[in-house]
N, C-alpha and C positions, 0 to 999 in steps of 0.2 A: 412507514409514514409516507404521506403523499407529497409529490412535488418537492423533493429535497433540493435545498439551495445549492448553488455553486459554493464550494469550499474555498479556502485560501489558496494561494498559488502552489501550495504543496499538493494540491489535487492532481498535478501532473505526474505524480508518482505511480500512476496506474500504467506506466510505460510497459511495453510488451512483456519483458521478462519477469516483472513482478507478478504478473498474472499466473506465473507458474506455481505460485504459492497459494494453496486453497485457503478458504476463509478460516478454517480451524486447523492450525498446525498440528495439533495433537491428532486430529482425525486422519491427517495424512500419515502421521507416524504409525498409528494403529493399523492403517491399511497396508503397510509394508509387510511382506511375508517374513517369517522368522528364518534366520540363517540355518541352513542344514549342512554346512560344511565349508571348506575353504574354496573360494572361487577366485580364479585368476582373472583379474580385470583386464579388459581390452581397452587400450588407450585410443581414442578417436581424435583427440586434439590436444595440443600443447599451447599454453599461453604463458610465455616467459617460463618461469619455474613451476607453474601449476599445470595440472592435467585435467582433462575431461574424459571420463570413461564411458563405455557403452551403457553401463547401468545408470550413470547420471542422465544420459540422454533418454533412456527408456523411462525413468521415473518422471522426467520433465514431460515426456510424451503422454504418460498416463494423466498427469496433473492438467495438461492442456485439454485433454478430452473432458475431464471432470469440470473444468472451468467453463468450457463451452456449453456443456449440458446444463450447468447451473444457471448460466446467464440467459439461456434460451430454452427454458423448460417446456414450452408448448410448441417448439419448432418441429417441423417434419424431419424425418431422418435424412432426406436428401439435403435439406438446408444445413443441418448439423454437420454432415459430411463435407459440404462445400466450405463451411466456416473453418472446419478443422484443416482441410487441405490448404486453405489460404494462409493460415497461421503456422502450420507445421513446417512449411518450407523455410521459415526463418528460425526454427527451433534451435539449431546449433549456433546460429548467429547470436541469438539472445543469451545462450549460455556463455559464449565467448565474451560478449559485451559485459556480462556480470563479472566475469573474472577480471577483465580489464579495469572495471570500476572499483572492485574490491582492492586490487593491487594499488591503484592510484590512492585510494583512501588510506591504505596502510603506509604508503610512501609519504603521505602528508601528515601522518601521525594522528589521524582522527580516531577518537575513542567514542564508542557507542555503548559502553558497559552499563551506564545508568538506564538508557533506553532499553537495553536487553532485559534487565531485571523487570522493568515495567511491562514489557511485552510478554515475558514468561508468566508474570502474574495475571495478565489478561487471559492467557490461554488457560491458566489454572481456574480462573473464575468461570470462563466459558464452559469448562468441563466439570464444574461443580466439585472441585477437589479442595481439600482443607488446607493444603500447604504446598510449597514448591517441592518439598521432599516427596509428597504423594505424586506430584507430576513426574518427578524423576523416576519413581518406582513404576509408574504406568508406562513410561517410555521404555525403560530397561526391561520391563516385564514382557515386552513384545520383541525382545532380542535386538534392540537398537542401542547405540551408544549415546549416552546422555551428552557427552561432549560434542559429538557430531551433530546432534539435534540442536544444541545451543549455537554451534558454529554456523549452522544453516540460517538461523534467525539473525545472528550477529552480522553475517555477510549481507543479508538483505537490508538491514538497517544501515550498514556502512555504505552500501550502494546508493540508497536513498539520500544519504547525507551528501555524498559526492555530487550527485545530480543536482540537489538543491543549491549547493554552493556554486557549481559551474554555470548552471542556467541562470541563476540570479545575477551573475556578472555579465552574461552574454546577451540576455534578452532585455531590451529597454523599450517601453511603450510610452509614447508621448501623448500629451493631452489632445493635440491636433488629430492623432490617429484614433483616439477614443471618440472624439466629436464626429469625425468622418463616419465611423461605424454606426454611431447613434443616428445620424442623419439618413443613412442608407437603410436602416432597419427600424424605423420608428414604429411601424405597425406591430413589431415584436414586443413593444413596451406599453401596449394598451392592455391594462389588466384590471381585474376586479380588486376590491380591497383585500389586502393580504397582510399577514403578520409572519415574520420569520422568528422562530422561537428556539431557545436553549433551555435546558432544565438541570436542576440538581434534585435528585430523588433519593429518598430514604424509605426502605420497605418497613411495613409494620405487620406483615403477614406472620401469624402465629405468636405475636407478642402479647403480653399482659397489659392491662391498662396502665400500670406503673411504668412498664418499659416504653409504652407509647408516649408517655409524658416526657421521658428522657430523650426520645428520638425527636419529639417536637422542639424541645429546647435546643438540641443540636442544630436543627434546621434554622431556628431563629438566629442562632449564633452565626451560621454560614451567611445568612441574608445580611446581617449587620456587618459582617466583614466585607461583603461586596459593596454595601453602601459607603463603607469607609475607604474604598478604593482598591481592594484586592481584585484580581482578575477572575471573572466569573468562570471562564473556561478552565482555568487551572484548578479552581476549587472543585469543579465538576469532575475533572480527571482524577483528583485525589480522593474525593469523598462520596461522589454520587454512586448509588447502587443500581442505577438504571442501565439498560443496554447501550445507552448513548454516552456513557462515561468516557470511553476511550476516544471519542470524537469531541471531547470538551463539552458534552451535553447537547450537541446539535440535534434538535428534533425535526426541523424541516420548515416548510412553508405551508400556510393554511389559509383558506378562504373562510368566510363566515359560513357556519353550518357544518364544518368538518371537524370541529373540536367538541369535546364533551361539554355539555351545557353548563357544567360547574366551572369550567375553565374559560370558556369563550368570553363572557362579559368582563372578566378580570384582565385579559390580555388585550382585547380590542379597545379598551379604555386607555391603554398606555401608549405613550409616544415611543419613538426609537430610543433604545437604551434603557427603557423603563424596567423596573424590577417589581414583580408581584409580591403580595403578602405571602406568607406561608399558607399553602392550600392543602387541606386534608382530603384525600381520595379514598376509595375503597381499599386500596392496597398500600397506601403510605402517605408521606408528606412530601410536597415538592414546592420549589420556588422556580418561577419562570422568568426568563429575561426576554424582552422584545428586542431582538437583534436589529430588526427593521420593521417599519410599518408603512405599507404602500397604500395610499388612498386610491379609490377607483378612478380609472381613466388613463390618459396618457401620462406615463411616468416622466418626470423631469430628468435631465441628464445627471444631475448630482445624486439622484436616488439610485441610478443604475450604473454609475461609473465603475464601481468595483466589479460588478458582474461583467461588464464589457471588457475590462482589463483582463479578467480571468479567461474569457473567451479568446481574446487576442493572444494571450500568453500560451494557451493550449495549441492554437493554430501554429505558432512559431516554434513551439517546444520540440516537436518531433524532427523537423529538418535540422534545427540547431543541434539537437542531441546527436543526430546521425553524423553531422560534420565533426562534432567533438569526438565521437567514437572512432571515426576515420582517422583523426589525428592521433588518438591513442594507438591505433593499429600501426600507423606509420612509425611510431616510437617503440613498438614492441616486437616480440618474436612470436609469431602465431603460425602454427602448422596444423594441417588437417589431413586426416587419413583418406586415401582414395575411397570413393564410395559414399562419402559424407560431404555435404555442401555447406560452406559458410557463405550465405547470400550477401554478405558485406565484405567479402575478401577483397583486398587491394591487389592491383596488378603486380605480378611477380612474387606473390606470397609463396612460402615454402609449403611442401606437403610432407607428411610422414611417409617415408618410403622404405620398403624392405626389399633388398635385391638378393635373390637366391643365387647360389654358386652355379656355374655352368661347367661342363666338361673341359672347356678351353681355359677357364680361369678358376681352378679349384681352390686357390688361396683367397679369393675375394670373399669378403664378408659383407655385413650390412653397410649400406652407404653411410659415410660419416655426415653428420648434420652440423651446421654451424652452431657454435656455442651461444647460449643466451647472453644478452648484454649484461655487463656487470651491474649489480644493484637492481635488476629487474625482478 
């Protein structure tokens, strides 16, 4: 879709280390080589009672390259290499950050099990598998642990939730700040007529006329539930069969002439918050919500206030996040092996050291390291 709108404040979750996870988690799993024997892991960092291994680092490095290639598909090799080098220097930092946030989430008793099931089901749908049992078999069929696979997703969700809670408490944007940004960027808000749309979609491909009638009645029921006050985005997440379901049905922003002629008159006739009738298309039935409707010309402040708040939030998020992570480092026990760099290391941080015996000190063994803090 063209010109996708700014999402809610949760859009800040694209913070660096989350990009280590590719769009399809199953695709990442299937890309991993099968185990061919016992491998002794090399520990390159310790974060309180957790460890980061060389293989963790290498997998993150592969994912980073894939992410960059995906985001810049038509870029020249030199540009891809420059983008990779710029982000690779922070790779270990990002892995340590994630461990710190996961541990904080566990300390605070945050549970993401409901979200985990939803995410696994999204992966199942994306890979056209009939059940979660089939997803488990697909993962284990590649020599991977189903529990490790789930834990990877669980930790990502837990990290997101910690960030959401902490940043929501730390970043405050006042109306005067929004007004100042609007006054200084007014030309950015001169626009053609636009609609911002969300959808609930049910497929009719391969269905009989009788089945299509049942699907249409389902869609009428969903529409009526929205009109009675149920949240459109929640119904979209639960029932929509479109690719936008996981985003609450978010379709994006459209000018006149960009939509199918069957849909355009229906949505441009609606005001902000309007709900379309059930519309039959070639592939199914859908109901559209006009999340916003911008008239052509200079947009008034009240129409773009949320957009500006998102922009300001994102501007403040990264430095605020780095301050918070520095605080977590101060409170934690983080060690890094020589030869690897934590680009956010605090002064005086420990390193993993191995001291070999010398002829003069035959009884000396590995240097003792300070014990992790209790409860870390």
